[in-house]
Structures are given as C-alpha cells and as structure tokens.
PDB file with SEQRES, HELIX, SHEET and CRYST1 records, atoms N, CA, C and O in Angstrom:
SEQRES   1 A   66  MET ALA GLN VAL ALA HIS ARG SER TRP SER SER ALA GLY          
SEQRES   2 A   66  GLN THR VAL LEU VAL GLY ALA ASP GLY VAL ILE ILE ALA          
SEQRES   3 A   66  GLY HIS ALA ARG VAL LEU ALA ALA ARG LYS ALA GLY HIS          
SEQRES   4 A   66  GLY ARG GLY ALA VAL ILE VAL LEU GLY HIS LEU SER GLU          
SEQRES   5 A   66  THR GLN ARG ARG ALA LEU VAL ILE ALA THR THR SER TRP          
SEQRES   6 A   66  PRO                                                          
HELIX    1 AA1 ALA A    2  HIS A    6  1                                   5    
HELIX    2 AA2 ALA A   12  GLN A   14  5                                   3    
HELIX    3 AA3 HIS A   28  LYS A   36  1                                   9    
HELIX    4 AA4 GLU A   52  THR A   62  1                                  11    
SHEET    1 AA1 3 ILE A  24  ALA A  26  0                                        
SHEET    2 AA1 3 VAL A  16  VAL A  18 -1                                        
SHEET    3 AA1 3 VAL A  44  VAL A  46  1                                        
CRYST1    1.000    1.000    1.000  90.00  90.00  90.00 P 1           1          
ATOM      1  N   MET A   1       0.829  -1.194   0.000  1.00  0.00           N  
ATOM      2  CA  MET A   1       0.000   0.000   0.000  1.00  0.00           C  
ATOM      3  C   MET A   1       0.872   1.256   0.000  1.00  0.00           C  
ATOM      4  O   MET A   1       0.466   2.287  -0.536  1.00  0.00           O  
ATOM      5  N   ALA A   2       2.044   1.184   0.583  1.00  0.00           N  
ATOM      6  CA  ALA A   2       2.921   2.349   0.621  1.00  0.00           C  
ATOM      7  C   ALA A   2       3.290   2.794  -0.788  1.00  0.00           C  
ATOM      8  O   ALA A   2       3.429   3.990  -1.042  1.00  0.00           O  
ATOM      9  N   GLN A   3       3.451   1.838  -1.710  1.00  0.00           N  
ATOM     10  CA  GLN A   3       3.795   2.200  -3.077  1.00  0.00           C  
ATOM     11  C   GLN A   3       2.686   3.015  -3.728  1.00  0.00           C  
ATOM     12  O   GLN A   3       2.968   3.971  -4.451  1.00  0.00           O  
ATOM     13  N   VAL A   4       1.450   2.658  -3.486  1.00  0.00           N  
ATOM     14  CA  VAL A   4       0.333   3.409  -4.062  1.00  0.00           C  
ATOM     15  C   VAL A   4       0.311   4.820  -3.492  1.00  0.00           C  
ATOM     16  O   VAL A   4       0.057   5.780  -4.219  1.00  0.00           O  
ATOM     17  N   ALA A   5       0.570   4.947  -2.218  1.00  0.00           N  
ATOM     18  CA  ALA A   5       0.530   6.255  -1.574  1.00  0.00           C  
ATOM     19  C   ALA A   5       1.615   7.188  -2.083  1.00  0.00           C  
ATOM     20  O   ALA A   5       1.435   8.406  -2.082  1.00  0.00           O  
ATOM     21  N   HIS A   6       2.751   6.626  -2.524  1.00  0.00           N  
ATOM     22  CA  HIS A   6       3.877   7.468  -2.935  1.00  0.00           C  
ATOM     23  C   HIS A   6       4.001   7.649  -4.435  1.00  0.00           C  
ATOM     24  O   HIS A   6       4.797   8.474  -4.883  1.00  0.00           O  
ATOM     25  N   ARG A   7       3.260   6.923  -5.206  1.00  0.00           N  
ATOM     26  CA  ARG A   7       3.354   7.043  -6.658  1.00  0.00           C  
ATOM     27  C   ARG A   7       2.355   8.058  -7.192  1.00  0.00           C  
ATOM     28  O   ARG A   7       1.271   8.252  -6.642  1.00  0.00           O  
ATOM     29  N   SER A   8       2.754   8.690  -8.270  1.00  0.00           N  
ATOM     30  CA  SER A   8       1.881   9.661  -8.924  1.00  0.00           C  
ATOM     31  C   SER A   8       0.915   8.943  -9.863  1.00  0.00           C  
ATOM     32  O   SER A   8       1.314   8.050 -10.611  1.00  0.00           O  
ATOM     33  N   TRP A   9      -0.356   9.337  -9.820  1.00  0.00           N  
ATOM     34  CA  TRP A   9      -1.345   8.749 -10.721  1.00  0.00           C  
ATOM     35  C   TRP A   9      -1.109   9.182 -12.148  1.00  0.00           C  
ATOM     36  O   TRP A   9      -1.703   8.616 -13.066  1.00  0.00           O  
ATOM     37  N   SER A  10      -0.263  10.164 -12.361  1.00  0.00           N  
ATOM     38  CA  SER A  10      -0.050  10.643 -13.723  1.00  0.00           C  
ATOM     39  C   SER A  10       0.959   9.796 -14.486  1.00  0.00           C  
ATOM     40  O   SER A  10       1.108   9.971 -15.696  1.00  0.00           O  
ATOM     41  N   SER A  11       1.654   8.889 -13.818  1.00  0.00           N  
ATOM     42  CA  SER A  11       2.618   8.056 -14.529  1.00  0.00           C  
ATOM     43  C   SER A  11       1.880   7.038 -15.392  1.00  0.00           C  
ATOM     44  O   SER A  11       0.776   6.610 -15.057  1.00  0.00           O  
ATOM     45  N   ALA A  12       2.493   6.659 -16.492  1.00  0.00           N  
ATOM     46  CA  ALA A  12       1.838   5.767 -17.459  1.00  0.00           C  
ATOM     47  C   ALA A  12       1.464   4.429 -16.843  1.00  0.00           C  
ATOM     48  O   ALA A  12       0.458   3.839 -17.236  1.00  0.00           O  
ATOM     49  N   GLY A  13       2.231   3.941 -15.903  1.00  0.00           N  
ATOM     50  CA  GLY A  13       1.957   2.655 -15.284  1.00  0.00           C  
ATOM     51  C   GLY A  13       0.759   2.671 -14.367  1.00  0.00           C  
ATOM     52  O   GLY A  13       0.296   1.611 -13.946  1.00  0.00           O  
ATOM     53  N   GLN A  14       0.248   3.833 -14.050  1.00  0.00           N  
ATOM     54  CA  GLN A  14      -0.883   3.948 -13.135  1.00  0.00           C  
ATOM     55  C   GLN A  14      -2.176   4.308 -13.846  1.00  0.00           C  
ATOM     56  O   GLN A  14      -3.198   4.530 -13.197  1.00  0.00           O  
ATOM     57  N   THR A  15      -2.144   4.368 -15.156  1.00  0.00           N  
ATOM     58  CA  THR A  15      -3.319   4.752 -15.925  1.00  0.00           C  
ATOM     59  C   THR A  15      -4.335   3.618 -15.971  1.00  0.00           C  
ATOM     60  O   THR A  15      -3.962   2.455 -16.124  1.00  0.00           O  
ATOM     61  N   VAL A  16      -5.601   3.945 -15.840  1.00  0.00           N  
ATOM     62  CA  VAL A  16      -6.683   2.978 -15.934  1.00  0.00           C  
ATOM     63  C   VAL A  16      -7.316   3.133 -17.316  1.00  0.00           C  
ATOM     64  O   VAL A  16      -7.608   4.245 -17.755  1.00  0.00           O  
ATOM     65  N   LEU A  17      -7.524   2.006 -17.994  1.00  0.00           N  
ATOM     66  CA  LEU A  17      -8.132   2.021 -19.323  1.00  0.00           C  
ATOM     67  C   LEU A  17      -9.606   1.683 -19.193  1.00  0.00           C  
ATOM     68  O   LEU A  17      -9.965   0.680 -18.577  1.00  0.00           O  
ATOM     69  N   VAL A  18     -10.462   2.518 -19.771  1.00  0.00           N  
ATOM     70  CA  VAL A  18     -11.908   2.286 -19.717  1.00  0.00           C  
ATOM     71  C   VAL A  18     -12.493   2.373 -21.112  1.00  0.00           C  
ATOM     72  O   VAL A  18     -11.929   3.014 -21.999  1.00  0.00           O  
ATOM     73  N   GLY A  19     -13.635   1.719 -21.299  1.00  0.00           N  
ATOM     74  CA  GLY A  19     -14.368   1.823 -22.551  1.00  0.00           C  
ATOM     75  C   GLY A  19     -15.218   3.080 -22.560  1.00  0.00           C  
ATOM     76  O   GLY A  19     -15.307   3.786 -21.555  1.00  0.00           O  
ATOM     77  N   ALA A  20     -15.835   3.356 -23.685  1.00  0.00           N  
ATOM     78  CA  ALA A  20     -16.698   4.529 -23.799  1.00  0.00           C  
ATOM     79  C   ALA A  20     -17.861   4.461 -22.824  1.00  0.00           C  
ATOM     80  O   ALA A  20     -18.428   5.491 -22.459  1.00  0.00           O  
ATOM     81  N   ASP A  21     -18.221   3.250 -22.399  1.00  0.00           N  
ATOM     82  CA  ASP A  21     -19.312   3.064 -21.448  1.00  0.00           C  
ATOM     83  C   ASP A  21     -18.886   3.234 -19.993  1.00  0.00           C  
ATOM     84  O   ASP A  21     -19.706   3.098 -19.085  1.00  0.00           O  
ATOM     85  N   GLY A  22     -17.591   3.535 -19.766  1.00  0.00           N  
ATOM     86  CA  GLY A  22     -17.087   3.751 -18.419  1.00  0.00           C  
ATOM     87  C   GLY A  22     -16.665   2.491 -17.685  1.00  0.00           C  
ATOM     88  O   GLY A  22     -16.227   2.559 -16.536  1.00  0.00           O  
ATOM     89  N   VAL A  23     -16.792   1.336 -18.337  1.00  0.00           N  
ATOM     90  CA  VAL A  23     -16.397   0.069 -17.713  1.00  0.00           C  
ATOM     91  C   VAL A  23     -14.890  -0.095 -17.826  1.00  0.00           C  
ATOM     92  O   VAL A  23     -14.313   0.125 -18.891  1.00  0.00           O  
ATOM     93  N   ILE A  24     -14.255  -0.480 -16.727  1.00  0.00           N  
ATOM     94  CA  ILE A  24     -12.802  -0.653 -16.695  1.00  0.00           C  
ATOM     95  C   ILE A  24     -12.397  -1.827 -17.577  1.00  0.00           C  
ATOM     96  O   ILE A  24     -12.933  -2.928 -17.455  1.00  0.00           O  
ATOM     97  N   ILE A  25     -11.438  -1.573 -18.470  1.00  0.00           N  
ATOM     98  CA  ILE A  25     -10.865  -2.609 -19.327  1.00  0.00           C  
ATOM     99  C   ILE A  25      -9.592  -3.143 -18.675  1.00  0.00           C  
ATOM    100  O   ILE A  25      -9.369  -4.353 -18.641  1.00  0.00           O  
ATOM    101  N   ALA A  26      -8.771  -2.254 -18.165  1.00  0.00           N  
ATOM    102  CA  ALA A  26      -7.527  -2.638 -17.499  1.00  0.00           C  
ATOM    103  C   ALA A  26      -7.277  -1.669 -16.347  1.00  0.00           C  
ATOM    104  O   ALA A  26      -7.433  -0.458 -16.502  1.00  0.00           O  
ATOM    105  N   GLY A  27      -6.893  -2.202 -15.203  1.00  0.00           N  
ATOM    106  CA  GLY A  27      -6.572  -1.361 -14.061  1.00  0.00           C  
ATOM    107  C   GLY A  27      -7.465  -1.573 -12.864  1.00  0.00           C  
ATOM    108  O   GLY A  27      -7.498  -0.732 -11.964  1.00  0.00           O  
ATOM    109  N   HIS A  28      -8.192  -2.678 -12.829  1.00  0.00           N  
ATOM    110  CA  HIS A  28      -9.091  -2.953 -11.709  1.00  0.00           C  
ATOM    111  C   HIS A  28      -8.356  -2.933 -10.374  1.00  0.00           C  
ATOM    112  O   HIS A  28      -8.815  -2.312  -9.416  1.00  0.00           O  
ATOM    113  N   ALA A  29      -7.219  -3.609 -10.314  1.00  0.00           N  
ATOM    114  CA  ALA A  29      -6.454  -3.677  -9.058  1.00  0.00           C  
ATOM    115  C   ALA A  29      -5.922  -2.302  -8.663  1.00  0.00           C  
ATOM    116  O   ALA A  29      -5.877  -1.970  -7.479  1.00  0.00           O  
ATOM    117  N   ARG A  30      -5.516  -1.494  -9.659  1.00  0.00           N  
ATOM    118  CA  ARG A  30      -5.029  -0.142  -9.367  1.00  0.00           C  
ATOM    119  C   ARG A  30      -6.116   0.710  -8.738  1.00  0.00           C  
ATOM    120  O   ARG A  30      -5.860   1.472  -7.806  1.00  0.00           O  
ATOM    121  N   VAL A  31      -7.335   0.577  -9.254  1.00  0.00           N  
ATOM    122  CA  VAL A  31      -8.459   1.345  -8.712  1.00  0.00           C  
ATOM    123  C   VAL A  31      -8.748   0.917  -7.276  1.00  0.00           C  
ATOM    124  O   VAL A  31      -8.938   1.763  -6.402  1.00  0.00           O  
ATOM    125  N   LEU A  32      -8.781  -0.389  -7.032  1.00  0.00           N  
ATOM    126  CA  LEU A  32      -9.042  -0.887  -5.677  1.00  0.00           C  
ATOM    127  C   LEU A  32      -7.954  -0.446  -4.701  1.00  0.00           C  
ATOM    128  O   LEU A  32      -8.254  -0.025  -3.583  1.00  0.00           O  
ATOM    129  N   ALA A  33      -6.691  -0.544  -5.121  1.00  0.00           N  
ATOM    130  CA  ALA A  33      -5.590  -0.140  -4.253  1.00  0.00           C  
ATOM    131  C   ALA A  33      -5.614   1.360  -3.978  1.00  0.00           C  
ATOM    132  O   ALA A  33      -5.355   1.796  -2.856  1.00  0.00           O  
ATOM    133  N   ALA A  34      -5.924   2.144  -5.001  1.00  0.00           N  
ATOM    134  CA  ALA A  34      -5.980   3.594  -4.828  1.00  0.00           C  
ATOM    135  C   ALA A  34      -7.116   3.992  -3.891  1.00  0.00           C  
ATOM    136  O   ALA A  34      -6.954   4.880  -3.053  1.00  0.00           O  
ATOM    137  N   ARG A  35      -8.248   3.343  -4.034  1.00  0.00           N  
ATOM    138  CA  ARG A  35      -9.369   3.635  -3.125  1.00  0.00           C  
ATOM    139  C   ARG A  35      -9.005   3.293  -1.690  1.00  0.00           C  
ATOM    140  O   ARG A  35      -9.314   4.044  -0.765  1.00  0.00           O  
ATOM    141  N   LYS A  36      -8.343   2.150  -1.511  1.00  0.00           N  
ATOM    142  CA  LYS A  36      -7.941   1.732  -0.175  1.00  0.00           C  
ATOM    143  C   LYS A  36      -6.935   2.710   0.432  1.00  0.00           C  
ATOM    144  O   LYS A  36      -6.918   2.918   1.645  1.00  0.00           O  
ATOM    145  N   ALA A  37      -6.097   3.310  -0.420  1.00  0.00           N  
ATOM    146  CA  ALA A  37      -5.108   4.283   0.032  1.00  0.00           C  
ATOM    147  C   ALA A  37      -5.700   5.676   0.212  1.00  0.00           C  
ATOM    148  O   ALA A  37      -5.010   6.589   0.666  1.00  0.00           O  
ATOM    149  N   GLY A  38      -6.982   5.846  -0.144  1.00  0.00           N  
ATOM    150  CA  GLY A  38      -7.641   7.125   0.055  1.00  0.00           C  
ATOM    151  C   GLY A  38      -7.583   8.078  -1.118  1.00  0.00           C  
ATOM    152  O   GLY A  38      -7.949   9.245  -0.983  1.00  0.00           O  
ATOM    153  N   HIS A  39      -7.125   7.598  -2.281  1.00  0.00           N  
ATOM    154  CA  HIS A  39      -7.089   8.460  -3.466  1.00  0.00           C  
ATOM    155  C   HIS A  39      -8.479   8.516  -4.086  1.00  0.00           C  
ATOM    156  O   HIS A  39      -9.157   7.494  -4.188  1.00  0.00           O  
ATOM    157  N   GLY A  40      -8.897   9.691  -4.494  1.00  0.00           N  
ATOM    158  CA  GLY A  40     -10.225   9.841  -5.065  1.00  0.00           C  
ATOM    159  C   GLY A  40     -10.243   9.938  -6.577  1.00  0.00           C  
ATOM    160  O   GLY A  40     -11.269   9.678  -7.206  1.00  0.00           O  
ATOM    161  N   ARG A  41      -9.121  10.309  -7.163  1.00  0.00           N  
ATOM    162  CA  ARG A  41      -9.053  10.498  -8.605  1.00  0.00           C  
ATOM    163  C   ARG A  41      -7.777   9.882  -9.150  1.00  0.00           C  
ATOM    164  O   ARG A  41      -6.807   9.660  -8.425  1.00  0.00           O  
ATOM    165  N   GLY A  42      -7.808   9.611 -10.456  1.00  0.00           N  
ATOM    166  CA  GLY A  42      -6.626   9.053 -11.098  1.00  0.00           C  
ATOM    167  C   GLY A  42      -6.678   9.256 -12.605  1.00  0.00           C  
ATOM    168  O   GLY A  42      -7.678   9.716 -13.157  1.00  0.00           O  
ATOM    169  N   ALA A  43      -5.585   8.905 -13.249  1.00  0.00           N  
ATOM    170  CA  ALA A  43      -5.485   9.057 -14.696  1.00  0.00           C  
ATOM    171  C   ALA A  43      -6.290   7.961 -15.386  1.00  0.00           C  
ATOM    172  O   ALA A  43      -6.195   6.785 -15.033  1.00  0.00           O  
ATOM    173  N   VAL A  44      -7.082   8.365 -16.372  1.00  0.00           N  
ATOM    174  CA  VAL A  44      -7.925   7.433 -17.119  1.00  0.00           C  
ATOM    175  C   VAL A  44      -7.770   7.716 -18.605  1.00  0.00           C  
ATOM    176  O   VAL A  44      -7.736   8.871 -19.031  1.00  0.00           O  
ATOM    177  N   ILE A  45      -7.678   6.652 -19.382  1.00  0.00           N  
ATOM    178  CA  ILE A  45      -7.695   6.776 -20.841  1.00  0.00           C  
ATOM    179  C   ILE A  45      -8.952   6.076 -21.323  1.00  0.00           C  
ATOM    180  O   ILE A  45      -9.172   4.904 -21.020  1.00  0.00           O  
ATOM    181  N   VAL A  46      -9.780   6.800 -22.078  1.00  0.00           N  
ATOM    182  CA  VAL A  46     -11.015   6.239 -22.618  1.00  0.00           C  
ATOM    183  C   VAL A  46     -10.719   5.671 -24.004  1.00  0.00           C  
ATOM    184  O   VAL A  46     -10.278   6.386 -24.904  1.00  0.00           O  
ATOM    185  N   LEU A  47     -10.968   4.378 -24.154  1.00  0.00           N  
ATOM    186  CA  LEU A  47     -10.717   3.692 -25.420  1.00  0.00           C  
ATOM    187  C   LEU A  47     -12.040   3.416 -26.125  1.00  0.00           C  
ATOM    188  O   LEU A  47     -12.450   2.265 -26.276  1.00  0.00           O  
ATOM    189  N   GLY A  48     -12.691   4.471 -26.546  1.00  0.00           N  
ATOM    190  CA  GLY A  48     -13.988   4.355 -27.183  1.00  0.00           C  
ATOM    191  C   GLY A  48     -13.945   3.877 -28.615  1.00  0.00           C  
ATOM    192  O   GLY A  48     -14.979   3.537 -29.188  1.00  0.00           O  
ATOM    193  N   HIS A  49     -12.768   3.847 -29.196  1.00  0.00           N  
ATOM    194  CA  HIS A  49     -12.635   3.466 -30.604  1.00  0.00           C  
ATOM    195  C   HIS A  49     -12.508   1.958 -30.819  1.00  0.00           C  
ATOM    196  O   HIS A  49     -12.534   1.498 -31.961  1.00  0.00           O  
ATOM    197  N   LEU A  50     -12.371   1.182 -29.744  1.00  0.00           N  
ATOM    198  CA  LEU A  50     -12.167  -0.256 -29.886  1.00  0.00           C  
ATOM    199  C   LEU A  50     -13.454  -0.987 -30.256  1.00  0.00           C  
ATOM    200  O   LEU A  50     -14.534  -0.669 -29.759  1.00  0.00           O  
ATOM    201  N   SER A  51     -13.311  -1.971 -31.137  1.00  0.00           N  
ATOM    202  CA  SER A  51     -14.442  -2.852 -31.416  1.00  0.00           C  
ATOM    203  C   SER A  51     -14.581  -3.797 -30.224  1.00  0.00           C  
ATOM    204  O   SER A  51     -13.684  -3.870 -29.384  1.00  0.00           O  
ATOM    205  N   GLU A  52     -15.686  -4.511 -30.149  1.00  0.00           N  
ATOM    206  CA  GLU A  52     -15.878  -5.454 -29.043  1.00  0.00           C  
ATOM    207  C   GLU A  52     -14.806  -6.541 -29.057  1.00  0.00           C  
ATOM    208  O   GLU A  52     -14.344  -6.969 -27.999  1.00  0.00           O  
ATOM    209  N   THR A  53     -14.416  -6.983 -30.227  1.00  0.00           N  
ATOM    210  CA  THR A  53     -13.361  -8.000 -30.348  1.00  0.00           C  
ATOM    211  C   THR A  53     -12.027  -7.452 -29.859  1.00  0.00           C  
ATOM    212  O   THR A  53     -11.307  -8.140 -29.135  1.00  0.00           O  
ATOM    213  N   GLN A  54     -11.687  -6.229 -30.243  1.00  0.00           N  
ATOM    214  CA  GLN A  54     -10.445  -5.607 -29.794  1.00  0.00           C  
ATOM    215  C   GLN A  54     -10.454  -5.406 -28.285  1.00  0.00           C  
ATOM    216  O   GLN A  54      -9.443  -5.600 -27.610  1.00  0.00           O  
ATOM    217  N   ARG A  55     -11.606  -5.015 -27.777  1.00  0.00           N  
ATOM    218  CA  ARG A  55     -11.733  -4.785 -26.338  1.00  0.00           C  
ATOM    219  C   ARG A  55     -11.508  -6.087 -25.560  1.00  0.00           C  
ATOM    220  O   ARG A  55     -10.786  -6.099 -24.563  1.00  0.00           O  
ATOM    221  N   ARG A  56     -12.118  -7.164 -26.011  1.00  0.00           N  
ATOM    222  CA  ARG A  56     -11.928  -8.469 -25.355  1.00  0.00           C  
ATOM    223  C   ARG A  56     -10.468  -8.902 -25.422  1.00  0.00           C  
ATOM    224  O   ARG A  56      -9.924  -9.422 -24.448  1.00  0.00           O  
ATOM    225  N   ALA A  57      -9.836  -8.685 -26.575  1.00  0.00           N  
ATOM    226  CA  ALA A  57      -8.430  -9.055 -26.727  1.00  0.00           C  
ATOM    227  C   ALA A  57      -7.550  -8.262 -25.762  1.00  0.00           C  
ATOM    228  O   ALA A  57      -6.603  -8.809 -25.196  1.00  0.00           O  
ATOM    229  N   LEU A  58      -7.852  -6.988 -25.573  1.00  0.00           N  
ATOM    230  CA  LEU A  58      -7.083  -6.165 -24.644  1.00  0.00           C  
ATOM    231  C   LEU A  58      -7.287  -6.621 -23.206  1.00  0.00           C  
ATOM    232  O   LEU A  58      -6.333  -6.647 -22.428  1.00  0.00           O  
ATOM    233  N   VAL A  59      -8.499  -6.977 -22.845  1.00  0.00           N  
ATOM    234  CA  VAL A  59      -8.780  -7.494 -21.504  1.00  0.00           C  
ATOM    235  C   VAL A  59      -7.948  -8.757 -21.256  1.00  0.00           C  
ATOM    236  O   VAL A  59      -7.335  -8.906 -20.199  1.00  0.00           O  
ATOM    237  N   ILE A  60      -7.933  -9.655 -22.233  1.00  0.00           N  
ATOM    238  CA  ILE A  60      -7.164 -10.893 -22.094  1.00  0.00           C  
ATOM    239  C   ILE A  60      -5.662 -10.586 -22.001  1.00  0.00           C  
ATOM    240  O   ILE A  60      -4.956 -11.173 -21.180  1.00  0.00           O  
ATOM    241  N   ALA A  61      -5.183  -9.675 -22.836  1.00  0.00           N  
ATOM    242  CA  ALA A  61      -3.763  -9.350 -22.866  1.00  0.00           C  
ATOM    243  C   ALA A  61      -3.278  -8.678 -21.586  1.00  0.00           C  
ATOM    244  O   ALA A  61      -2.120  -8.845 -21.203  1.00  0.00           O  
ATOM    245  N   THR A  62      -4.132  -7.936 -20.934  1.00  0.00           N  
ATOM    246  CA  THR A  62      -3.719  -7.198 -19.740  1.00  0.00           C  
ATOM    247  C   THR A  62      -4.036  -7.930 -18.443  1.00  0.00           C  
ATOM    248  O   THR A  62      -3.728  -7.434 -17.359  1.00  0.00           O  
ATOM    249  N   THR A  63      -4.646  -9.100 -18.545  1.00  0.00           N  
ATOM    250  CA  THR A  63      -4.953  -9.870 -17.354  1.00  0.00           C  
ATOM    251  C   THR A  63      -3.733 -10.688 -16.970  1.00  0.00           C  
ATOM    252  O   THR A  63      -3.193 -11.438 -17.782  1.00  0.00           O  
ATOM    253  N   SER A  64      -3.307 -10.536 -15.734  1.00  0.00           N  
ATOM    254  CA  SER A  64      -2.155 -11.326 -15.282  1.00  0.00           C  
ATOM    255  C   SER A  64      -2.651 -12.618 -14.652  1.00  0.00           C  
ATOM    256  O   SER A  64      -3.574 -12.618 -13.838  1.00  0.00           O  
ATOM    257  N   TRP A  65      -2.033 -13.696 -15.036  1.00  0.00           N  
ATOM    258  CA  TRP A  65      -2.401 -15.007 -14.514  1.00  0.00           C  
ATOM    259  C   TRP A  65      -1.438 -15.396 -13.410  1.00  0.00           C  
ATOM    260  O   TRP A  65      -0.237 -15.143 -13.509  1.00  0.00           O  
ATOM    261  N   PRO A  66      -1.964 -16.015 -12.352  1.00  0.00           N  
ATOM    262  CA  PRO A  66      -1.081 -16.391 -11.232  1.00  0.00           C  
ATOM    263  C   PRO A  66      -0.054 -17.430 -11.596  1.00  0.00           C  
ATOM    264  O   PRO A  66       0.745 -17.831 -10.750  1.00  0.00           O  
TER     265      PRO A  66                                                      
END                                                                             
C-alpha cells in the first residue's frame, strides 16, 4: 500500500483504461488499491474506438495469470 501512496497517478503505469461506457478494461487492481489508500481520482484513458473483439483481446492481454 505504501507504493500506491507514494506514486503519482499521472505516470503511465498507473493509468486505468476504460471503454466509452465507463467500464474498466484494465486497471481494476489499481483502482481498488488507490481507493484503499484514500485516493479519489486518477489518470484514465477512454478507449472508445475499440471494437468489441479488440476490447476483449485487450482485456485478455492485460490480465495477469497467477
């Protein structure tokens, strides 16, 4: 949690990717960690240009497997 508290949300590694509908595509864990650390806002990139197939592929590509 200390890392979240000390990192800037403006860095590229902290950006949350969302669709035009506002649903998170990538960055679920970042949002949860930031909320737990008390952050109210963060960097978001809206990917409204993606087709549904592209969106699914991005979700799969950005999901980390244990």
